[in-house]
C-alpha positions as a printed NumPy array, in Angstrom:
array([[ -63.083, -101.489,  -68.709],
       [ -62.634, -104.966,  -70.061],
       [ -59.455, -105.963,  -71.978],
       [ -60.827, -109.213,  -73.459],
       [ -61.15 , -109.448,  -77.221],
       [ -64.598, -110.789,  -77.789],
       [ -64.501, -110.499,  -81.548],
       [ -61.694, -111.524,  -83.981],
       [ -60.019, -108.766,  -85.991],
       [ -59.699, -108.76 ,  -89.756],
       [ -57.244, -106.467,  -91.382],
       [ -58.743, -105.225,  -94.606],
       [ -56.425, -103.589,  -97.256],
       [ -58.213, -102.095, -100.32 ],
       [ -59.725,  -99.193, -102.036],
       [ -62.288,  -96.71 , -100.902],
       [ -65.559,  -96.748, -102.819],
       [ -67.407,  -93.472, -101.95 ],
       [ -70.687,  -95.101, -102.999],
       [ -70.385,  -97.769, -100.264],
       [ -71.132, -100.57 , -102.516],
       [ -67.675, -102.131, -102.768],
       [ -64.189, -101.673, -101.313],
       [ -63.365, -101.02 ,  -97.707],
       [ -66.831, -100.08 ,  -96.679],
       [ -68.197, -103.312,  -98.043],
       [ -65.55 , -105.305,  -96.301],
       [ -66.268, -103.77 ,  -92.981],
       [ -70.054, -104.401,  -93.364],
       [ -69.564, -108.088,  -94.275],
       [ -67.168, -108.488,  -91.326],
       [ -69.564, -106.732,  -88.979],
       [ -72.399, -109.044,  -90.188],
       [ -70.145, -112.068,  -89.016],
       [ -69.583, -110.342,  -85.673],
       [ -65.896, -109.844,  -86.28 ],
       [ -64.174, -106.483,  -86.285],
       [ -62.532, -104.805,  -89.32 ],
       [ -59.399, -102.575,  -89.151],
       [ -58.72 , -100.937,  -92.444],
       [ -55.923,  -99.578,  -94.596],
       [ -56.894,  -97.732,  -97.853],
       [ -54.747,  -98.437, -100.896],
       [ -56.533,  -95.978, -103.128],
       [ -59.221,  -93.308, -103.232],
       [ -61.498,  -93.692, -106.185],
       [ -63.909,  -91.561, -108.166],
       [ -66.769,  -93.923, -108.756],
       [ -70.506,  -94.518, -108.068],
       [ -73.   ,  -97.27 , -108.718],
       [ -72.681,  -96.546, -112.519],
       [ -68.884,  -97.193, -112.8  ],
       [ -65.366,  -96.046, -112.127],
       [ -63.875,  -92.928, -113.448],
       [ -60.41 ,  -92.563, -111.629],
       [ -58.104,  -94.347, -109.162],
       [ -55.832,  -92.412, -106.929],
       [ -53.291,  -94.825, -105.487],
       [ -51.899,  -94.078, -102.051],
       [ -48.123,  -94.207, -101.242],
       [ -46.9  ,  -97.762, -100.937],
       [ -44.717,  -96.707,  -98.026],
       [ -47.746,  -95.224,  -96.248],
       [ -49.766,  -98.375,  -96.84 ],
       [ -47.044, -100.583,  -95.545],
       [ -46.399,  -98.452,  -92.472],
       [ -50.019,  -98.361,  -91.515],
       [ -50.488, -102.081,  -92.033],
       [ -47.493, -102.816,  -89.708],
       [ -48.724, -100.357,  -87.147],
       [ -52.109, -101.882,  -87.061],
       [ -50.792, -105.431,  -86.893],
       [ -48.58 , -104.463,  -83.913],
       [ -51.391, -102.638,  -82.113],
       [ -54.517, -104.773,  -83.039],
       [ -53.174, -108.223,  -84.116],
       [ -55.501, -109.5  ,  -86.698],
       [ -56.791, -113.066,  -87.024],
       [ -56.957, -112.741,  -90.9  ],
       [ -56.021, -110.388,  -93.579],
       [ -58.328, -109.562,  -96.554],
       [ -56.826, -107.824,  -99.577],
       [ -58.751, -106.093, -102.369],
       [ -57.792, -103.347, -104.762],
       [ -54.002, -103.173, -104.874],
       [ -53.849,  -99.874, -107.041],
       [ -50.023, -100.192, -107.749],
       [ -47.191, -102.601, -108.19 ],
       [ -45.389, -101.01 , -105.259],
       [ -48.332, -101.77 , -102.989],
       [ -48.314, -105.351, -104.126],
       [ -44.671, -105.7  , -103.17 ],
       [ -45.234, -104.031,  -99.847],
       [ -48.017, -106.474,  -98.933],
       [ -45.912, -109.329, -100.023],
       [ -43.282, -108.258,  -97.451],
       [ -45.86 , -107.941,  -94.745],
       [ -47.362, -111.379,  -95.391],
       [ -43.756, -112.917,  -95.467],
       [ -43.279, -111.494,  -91.926],
       [ -46.566, -112.987,  -90.651],
       [ -46.682, -116.444,  -92.163],
       [ -49.239, -117.844,  -89.843],
       [ -52.055, -115.378,  -90.686],
       [ -54.634, -116.562,  -93.183],
       [ -54.633, -114.145,  -96.212],
       [ -57.549, -113.86 ,  -98.51 ],
       [ -56.932, -112.095, -101.785],
       [ -59.768, -110.772, -103.873],
       [ -57.902, -109.9  , -107.037],
       [ -59.907, -106.812, -108.123],
       [ -58.909, -106.533, -111.714],
       [ -62.026, -104.709, -113.107],
       [ -65.062, -102.9  , -111.647],
       [ -68.448, -104.408, -111.757],
       [ -69.252, -102.327, -114.715],
       [ -66.213, -103.68 , -116.506],
       [ -63.529, -101.031, -116.166],
       [ -60.019, -102.414, -115.892],
       [ -58.039, -101.746, -112.673],
       [ -54.603, -103.171, -113.365],
       [ -51.874, -102.641, -115.813],
       [ -49.146, -105.157, -116.944],
       [ -46.681, -104.094, -114.218],
       [ -49.212, -104.698, -111.42 ],
       [ -50.394, -108.01 , -112.933],
       [ -46.769, -109.077, -113.084],
       [ -46.072, -108.184, -109.532],
       [ -49.174, -110.071, -108.394],
       [ -48.038, -113.193, -110.203],
       [ -44.396, -112.986, -108.998],
       [ -44.563, -111.747, -105.419],
       [ -48.093, -111.957, -103.974],
       [ -50.07 , -114.906, -105.227],
       [ -47.901, -117.609, -103.624],
       [ -48.107, -115.964, -100.19 ],
       [ -51.968, -116.084, -100.093],
       [ -54.038, -118.717,  -98.373],
       [ -56.993, -118.196, -100.665],
       [ -57.612, -116.293, -103.863],
       [ -61.16 , -115.588, -104.925],
       [ -61.27 , -114.48 , -108.565],
       [ -64.374, -114.518, -110.814],
       [ -63.967, -116.269, -114.125],
       [ -62.728, -113.181, -116.166],
       [ -60.244, -112.428, -113.33 ],
       [ -59.022, -116.065, -113.297],
       [ -58.536, -115.982, -116.961],
       [ -56.618, -112.775, -116.75 ],
       [ -54.397, -114.029, -113.89 ],
       [ -53.507, -117.28 , -115.423],
       [ -54.17 , -117.302, -119.202],
       [ -56.127, -120.473, -118.627],
       [ -59.003, -121.467, -120.799],
       [ -61.34 , -123.295, -118.167],
       [ -61.897, -123.063, -114.394],
       [ -59.922, -126.221, -113.804],
       [ -56.908, -124.977, -115.882],
       [ -56.98 , -121.642, -114.048],
       [ -57.08 , -123.412, -110.681],
       [ -54.129, -125.688, -111.63 ],
       [ -52.02 , -122.567, -112.458],
       [ -52.987, -120.747, -109.284],
       [ -52.215, -123.774, -107.074],
       [ -48.876, -124.167, -108.836],
       [ -47.826, -120.753, -107.536],
       [ -48.103, -121.963, -103.949],
       [ -51.594, -120.832, -103.052],
       [ -53.317, -123.198, -100.777],
       [ -56.869, -122.62 , -102.035],
       [ -58.529, -121.097, -105.053],
       [ -62.214, -120.269, -105.229],
       [ -63.306, -119.409, -108.747],
       [ -66.742, -117.784, -108.875],
       [ -69.113, -117.991, -111.729],
       [ -71.294, -114.93 , -111.44 ],
       [ -69.861, -113.601, -114.704],
       [ -70.406, -116.813, -116.614],
       [ -73.262, -117.093, -119.138],
       [ -75.093, -119.983, -117.315],
       [ -78.508, -120.508, -115.773],
       [ -77.004, -121.059, -112.385],
       [ -73.913, -119.562, -110.742],
       [ -71.401, -122.301, -110.108],
       [ -68.623, -121.564, -107.691],
       [ -65.646, -124.04 , -107.515],
       [ -63.181, -124.41 , -104.595],
       [ -59.859, -126.069, -105.309],
       [ -57.283, -127.101, -102.694],
       [ -53.539, -127.845, -103.025],
       [ -54.443, -131.014, -101.11 ],
       [ -56.549, -132.273, -104.055],
       [ -59.87 , -131.116, -102.672],
       [ -62.455, -129.926, -105.165],
       [ -65.881, -128.68 , -104.079],
       [ -68.685, -127.075, -106.183],
       [ -71.798, -125.169, -105.333],
       [ -74.632, -124.065, -107.609],
       [ -76.624, -120.991, -106.808],
       [ -79.772, -119.661, -108.444],
       [ -78.761, -116.702, -110.711],
       [ -80.339, -113.509, -109.343],
       [ -81.674, -110.821, -111.704],
       [ -79.973, -107.516, -111.813],
       [ -76.324, -106.266, -111.489],
       [ -74.622, -105.894, -108.172],
       [ -71.92 , -103.574, -106.879],
       [ -69.43 , -105.281, -104.451],
       [ -70.497, -108.915, -104.559],
       [ -66.863, -110.052, -104.805],
       [ -65.813, -107.873, -101.826],
       [ -68.734, -109.23 ,  -99.802],
       [ -67.841, -112.833, -100.433],
       [ -64.152, -112.665,  -99.755],
       [ -64.579, -110.507,  -96.533],
       [ -67.271, -112.89 ,  -95.329],
       [ -64.782, -115.78 ,  -95.787],
       [ -61.991, -113.848,  -94.048],
       [ -64.292, -113.184,  -91.033],
       [ -65.239, -116.888,  -90.815],
       [ -61.598, -117.911,  -91.002],
       [ -60.802, -115.396,  -88.264],
       [ -63.443, -117.094,  -86.122],
       [ -61.507, -120.475,  -86.627],
       [ -63.678, -122.111,  -89.306],
       [ -62.061, -124.613,  -91.591],
       [ -61.818, -123.456,  -95.282],
       [ -64.563, -125.488,  -96.806],
       [ -67.028, -124.56 ,  -94.038],
       [ -66.044, -120.91 ,  -94.195],
       [ -66.507, -120.776,  -97.943],
       [ -69.883, -122.551,  -97.857],
       [ -71.178, -120.289,  -95.131],
       [ -69.893, -117.123,  -96.801],
       [ -71.535, -118.031, -100.088],
       [ -74.928, -118.529,  -98.318],
       [ -74.548, -115.074,  -96.603],
       [ -73.505, -113.45 ,  -99.816],
       [ -76.39 , -114.859, -101.873],
       [ -78.756, -113.589,  -99.165],
       [ -77.146, -110.162,  -99.253],
       [ -77.703, -109.998, -102.98 ],
       [ -81.193, -111.344, -102.748],
       [ -82.022, -108.552, -100.352],
       [ -80.113, -105.89 , -102.377],
       [ -81.35 , -102.395, -102.518],
       [ -81.045,  -99.363, -104.663],
       [ -78.771,  -96.615, -103.433],
       [ -78.04 ,  -95.027, -106.905],
       [ -79.028,  -95.035, -110.499],
       [ -77.203,  -98.208, -111.748],
       [ -75.994, -101.366, -109.908],
       [ -77.788, -102.549, -106.888],
       [ -76.052, -102.477, -103.461],
       [ -75.839, -105.792, -101.482],
       [ -77.776, -105.661,  -98.295],
       [ -74.988, -106.968,  -96.059],
       [ -76.939, -106.244,  -92.905],
       [ -80.203, -107.7  ,  -94.121],
       [ -80.631, -109.693,  -91.029],
       [ -80.578, -106.615,  -88.771],
       [ -83.638, -104.588,  -88.118],
       [ -83.946, -101.361,  -85.919],
       [ -85.641, -102.005,  -82.689]])
């Protein structure tokens, strides 16, 4: 038996989507596609499918914190990816964990609404994110509506300025929900860096595109890539996952995160 770790570990903390399009299952697929390994802690069970969300069932914040700490002690991760928080208590618990592991890159995908538009957060959770969690993250990856909700900004640049002012080192604001011919994603760094990518807008609606992108970035950071390189590579991977999307249900398409794999 070998004891060498051949693949970097990413700790994924987020909700369980039983349809497999988003949440923890999406995270694990995107991380597997990058040849990294996902360990997972579920913040919430959900009642949802490709057509939308009906109910969220948050898990105990003490249980989430204990399981995260147990995994970190047993399987030290090279990065942490955070998705659906589900409660203000979980936000505070994750803030404590990140505080105790300041050298780990933390990627926050601030899941504030489903792909079908149903809201996931209340005022208390949004307040806890702003006060206790944002400044501890290495990268936050909101889409434009999420960026506006998080910051009350009126443009991508204004939203990024607010996010960076909290102490976040990097902010990637994605444009999939913008009404433009192309999808424009913008990366802002606390060091003054500003990079922009334009992607052809694909037809259709997709379930879990944000999870896919954030997890793909986390896996690449776990492998040791620099931020700009990781973000560029993860966008290319995500666009291809969406362009190869397939139908698993009646409504939104599911990204084909393992599009490059074929059975032998």
